[in-house]
TIPA-564097 format. One record per residue (C-alpha): residue in three letters; y, x negated, z negated; residue number from 0; chain. Coordinates in Angstrom, 3 decimals. Layout:
<pts>
{pt 'ALA' {Y X Z} NUM 'A'}
...
</pts>
This chain:
<pts>
{pt 'MET' {-41.875 -25.618 -9.231} 0 'A'}
{pt 'ARG' {-39.965 -22.500 -10.216} 1 'A'}
{pt 'LEU' {-36.288 -21.803 -10.856} 2 'A'}
{pt 'THR' {-37.082 -21.389 -14.551} 3 'A'}
{pt 'ASP' {-38.533 -24.920 -14.712} 4 'A'}
{pt 'ILE' {-35.249 -26.615 -13.738} 5 'A'}
{pt 'GLN' {-33.588 -28.425 -16.654} 6 'A'}
{pt 'PRO' {-30.815 -30.992 -16.865} 7 'A'}
{pt 'GLN' {-31.801 -34.597 -17.352} 8 'A'}
{pt 'ALA' {-32.359 -35.588 -20.969} 9 'A'}
{pt 'GLY' {-29.119 -36.816 -22.566} 10 'A'}
{pt 'SER' {-26.839 -35.584 -19.784} 11 'A'}
{pt 'ARG' {-25.575 -32.576 -21.803} 12 'A'}
{pt 'LYS' {-24.227 -32.770 -25.337} 13 'A'}
{pt 'ARG' {-23.796 -29.688 -27.474} 14 'A'}
{pt 'GLY' {-20.227 -28.738 -28.293} 15 'A'}
{pt 'ARG' {-18.682 -29.369 -31.715} 16 'A'}
{pt 'ARG' {-18.608 -26.398 -34.092} 17 'A'}
{pt 'ILE' {-15.062 -26.651 -35.438} 18 'A'}
{pt 'GLY' {-14.144 -25.102 -38.777} 19 'A'}
{pt 'ARG' {-17.658 -24.242 -40.044} 20 'A'}
{pt 'GLY' {-17.537 -25.946 -43.422} 21 'A'}
{pt 'ILE' {-17.205 -29.476 -44.736} 22 'A'}
{pt 'ALA' {-20.833 -30.390 -44.067} 23 'A'}
{pt 'ALA' {-20.419 -29.757 -40.337} 24 'A'}
{pt 'GLY' {-18.054 -32.751 -40.085} 25 'A'}
{pt 'GLN' {-15.084 -30.775 -38.734} 26 'A'}
{pt 'GLY' {-14.391 -28.378 -41.581} 27 'A'}
{pt 'ALA' {-11.169 -27.417 -43.382} 28 'A'}
{pt 'SER' {-8.378 -28.196 -40.891} 29 'A'}
{pt 'GLY' {-10.876 -28.799 -38.081} 30 'A'}
{pt 'GLY' {-9.464 -32.150 -36.971} 31 'A'}
{pt 'PHE' {-6.027 -30.681 -36.320} 32 'A'}
{pt 'GLY' {-4.241 -32.105 -39.345} 33 'A'}
{pt 'MET' {-2.395 -30.229 -42.074} 34 'A'}
{pt 'ARG' {0.619 -28.392 -40.672} 35 'A'}
{pt 'GLY' {2.776 -28.184 -37.602} 36 'A'}
{pt 'GLN' {2.802 -26.649 -34.157} 37 'A'}
{pt 'LYS' {-0.258 -28.579 -33.014} 38 'A'}
{pt 'SER' {-2.431 -27.335 -35.881} 39 'A'}
{pt 'ARG' {-1.915 -23.600 -35.339} 40 'A'}
{pt 'SER' {-4.319 -21.190 -33.718} 41 'A'}
{pt 'GLY' {-3.650 -20.595 -30.060} 42 'A'}
{pt 'ARG' {-2.183 -24.055 -30.365} 43 'A'}
{pt 'PRO' {-1.531 -25.596 -26.923} 44 'A'}
{pt 'THR' {2.012 -25.150 -25.683} 45 'A'}
{pt 'ARG' {2.485 -24.213 -22.056} 46 'A'}
{pt 'PRO' {2.539 -27.003 -19.443} 47 'A'}
{pt 'GLY' {5.963 -28.596 -19.182} 48 'A'}
{pt 'PHE' {7.099 -27.521 -22.685} 49 'A'}
{pt 'GLU' {9.386 -30.109 -24.298} 50 'A'}
{pt 'GLY' {9.890 -28.695 -27.774} 51 'A'}
{pt 'GLY' {12.685 -26.344 -26.790} 52 'A'}
{pt 'GLN' {14.639 -28.937 -24.797} 53 'A'}
{pt 'ASN' {15.401 -27.845 -21.242} 54 'A'}
{pt 'PRO' {12.216 -29.013 -19.472} 55 'A'}
{pt 'LEU' {12.139 -31.329 -16.491} 56 'A'}
{pt 'TYR' {11.154 -28.636 -14.003} 57 'A'}
{pt 'ARG' {14.307 -26.705 -14.940} 58 'A'}
{pt 'ARG' {16.565 -29.774 -14.937} 59 'A'}
{pt 'VAL' {15.837 -31.006 -11.417} 60 'A'}
{pt 'PRO' {17.863 -29.534 -8.536} 61 'A'}
{pt 'LYS' {16.014 -26.861 -6.631} 62 'A'}
{pt 'LEU' {16.388 -25.071 -3.331} 63 'A'}
{pt 'LYS' {19.831 -25.154 -1.711} 64 'A'}
{pt 'HIS' {23.334 -26.160 -2.832} 65 'A'}
{pt 'PHE' {22.601 -29.537 -4.424} 66 'A'}
{pt 'THR' {24.128 -32.682 -3.020} 67 'A'}
{pt 'VAL' {22.118 -35.149 -0.961} 68 'A'}
{pt 'VAL' {22.392 -38.621 -2.479} 69 'A'}
{pt 'ASN' {23.121 -40.755 0.606} 70 'A'}
{pt 'ARG' {24.520 -38.092 2.909} 71 'A'}
{pt 'GLN' {25.726 -39.239 6.335} 72 'A'}
{pt 'ALA' {29.150 -37.764 7.090} 73 'A'}
{pt 'TYR' {30.118 -37.190 10.741} 74 'A'}
{pt 'THR' {33.294 -36.334 12.603} 75 'A'}
{pt 'THR' {32.055 -33.232 14.396} 76 'A'}
{pt 'ILE' {33.497 -31.521 17.438} 77 'A'}
{pt 'ASN' {32.219 -28.732 19.659} 78 'A'}
{pt 'VAL' {31.670 -29.218 23.394} 79 'A'}
{pt 'GLY' {34.041 -26.336 24.199} 80 'A'}
{pt 'ARG' {37.042 -28.313 22.926} 81 'A'}
{pt 'LEU' {36.536 -31.008 25.607} 82 'A'}
{pt 'ASN' {37.467 -28.716 28.537} 83 'A'}
{pt 'ASP' {41.139 -29.800 28.491} 84 'A'}
{pt 'LEU' {40.318 -33.460 29.206} 85 'A'}
{pt 'ALA' {40.493 -35.086 32.640} 86 'A'}
{pt 'ALA' {37.322 -35.189 34.742} 87 'A'}
{pt 'ASN' {35.159 -38.347 34.607} 88 'A'}
{pt 'SER' {37.080 -39.739 31.610} 89 'A'}
{pt 'VAL' {35.297 -41.776 28.949} 90 'A'}
{pt 'ILE' {35.195 -39.915 25.633} 91 'A'}
{pt 'THR' {34.937 -41.778 22.313} 92 'A'}
{pt 'LEU' {36.207 -41.030 18.823} 93 'A'}
{pt 'ASP' {39.300 -43.193 19.470} 94 'A'}
{pt 'SER' {40.144 -41.424 22.731} 95 'A'}
{pt 'LEU' {39.789 -38.017 21.052} 96 'A'}
{pt 'MET' {42.168 -39.108 18.277} 97 'A'}
{pt 'GLU' {44.706 -40.322 20.848} 98 'A'}
{pt 'ALA' {44.459 -36.995 22.691} 99 'A'}
{pt 'GLY' {45.043 -35.131 19.409} 100 'A'}
{pt 'ILE' {41.798 -33.166 19.587} 101 'A'}
{pt 'VAL' {40.495 -34.890 16.450} 102 'A'}
{pt 'THR' {43.009 -35.587 13.687} 103 'A'}
{pt 'THR' {40.942 -37.371 11.021} 104 'A'}
{pt 'ASN' {38.177 -39.938 11.177} 105 'A'}
{pt 'ASP' {35.478 -38.550 8.858} 106 'A'}
{pt 'GLY' {32.811 -40.950 10.114} 107 'A'}
{pt 'PRO' {30.889 -41.479 13.356} 108 'A'}
{pt 'LEU' {31.327 -38.933 16.150} 109 'A'}
{pt 'LYS' {28.779 -36.134 16.557} 110 'A'}
{pt 'LEU' {28.985 -33.508 19.301} 111 'A'}
{pt 'LEU' {27.886 -29.937 18.669} 112 'A'}
{pt 'GLY' {26.910 -27.436 21.336} 113 'A'}
{pt 'ASP' {29.228 -24.470 20.728} 114 'A'}
{pt 'GLY' {31.299 -23.359 23.727} 115 'A'}
{pt 'GLU' {31.091 -23.976 27.466} 116 'A'}
{pt 'LEU' {31.912 -27.164 29.373} 117 'A'}
{pt 'SER' {33.019 -27.209 33.018} 118 'A'}
{pt 'VAL' {34.317 -30.821 33.290} 119 'A'}
{pt 'ALA' {32.113 -33.869 33.949} 120 'A'}
{pt 'LEU' {32.656 -36.410 31.144} 121 'A'}
{pt 'GLN' {31.169 -39.741 30.076} 122 'A'}
{pt 'VAL' {30.692 -39.143 26.331} 123 'A'}
{pt 'THR' {29.886 -41.963 23.911} 124 'A'}
{pt 'ALA' {28.953 -40.769 20.414} 125 'A'}
{pt 'THR' {26.628 -41.543 17.527} 126 'A'}
{pt 'ALA' {24.778 -38.222 17.713} 127 'A'}
{pt 'PHE' {24.421 -35.163 19.937} 128 'A'}
{pt 'THR' {22.770 -31.847 19.291} 129 'A'}
{pt 'GLN' {20.236 -30.883 21.954} 130 'A'}
{pt 'SER' {22.407 -28.037 23.199} 131 'A'}
{pt 'ALA' {25.495 -30.279 23.419} 132 'A'}
{pt 'GLN' {23.620 -32.906 25.408} 133 'A'}
{pt 'ALA' {22.237 -30.266 27.761} 134 'A'}
{pt 'LYS' {25.705 -28.757 28.413} 135 'A'}
{pt 'ILE' {27.326 -32.153 29.072} 136 'A'}
{pt 'GLU' {24.590 -33.160 31.528} 137 'A'}
{pt 'GLN' {24.643 -29.724 33.178} 138 'A'}
{pt 'ALA' {28.382 -30.137 33.836} 139 'A'}
{pt 'GLY' {27.640 -33.456 35.604} 140 'A'}
{pt 'GLY' {28.538 -35.795 32.752} 141 'A'}
{pt 'SER' {26.520 -38.347 30.815} 142 'A'}
{pt 'CYS' {25.707 -38.908 27.132} 143 'A'}
{pt 'THR' {25.511 -42.379 25.582} 144 'A'}
{pt 'VAL' {24.197 -42.715 22.023} 145 'A'}
{pt 'THR' {25.650 -45.613 20.027} 146 'A'}
{pt 'GLY' {23.814 -47.134 17.087} 147 'A'}
</pts>
């Protein structure tokens, strides 16, 4: 057997249609593309995603940054550095922070962020902590309790 002897199996390959080669060829005249219109022209296919001039879907959907998240979770955030004025070993919750005047509005569950330094041991109860905030609270001798 030689490389020149290899042939596809009989019936596995059909010859392509010869479009626009006269009426006897079966696809003459308009070549199966109809009479007029965008889809009958030469170089016919429109680009992928084309919607007839309407702003296409890939340009309508929000991309990259600055578009709103649908079910965004809002938090009342506070940095660890603002907790230095509180008494040592006190229990910190959103209500106690509002009573102390450190937080003025309740924008949702309490979340602690790690900016600033903490030198007082506190028992903090919050919905969420950043890793740096949790590390600073525990390093100062306090404890972090995550509420559901």
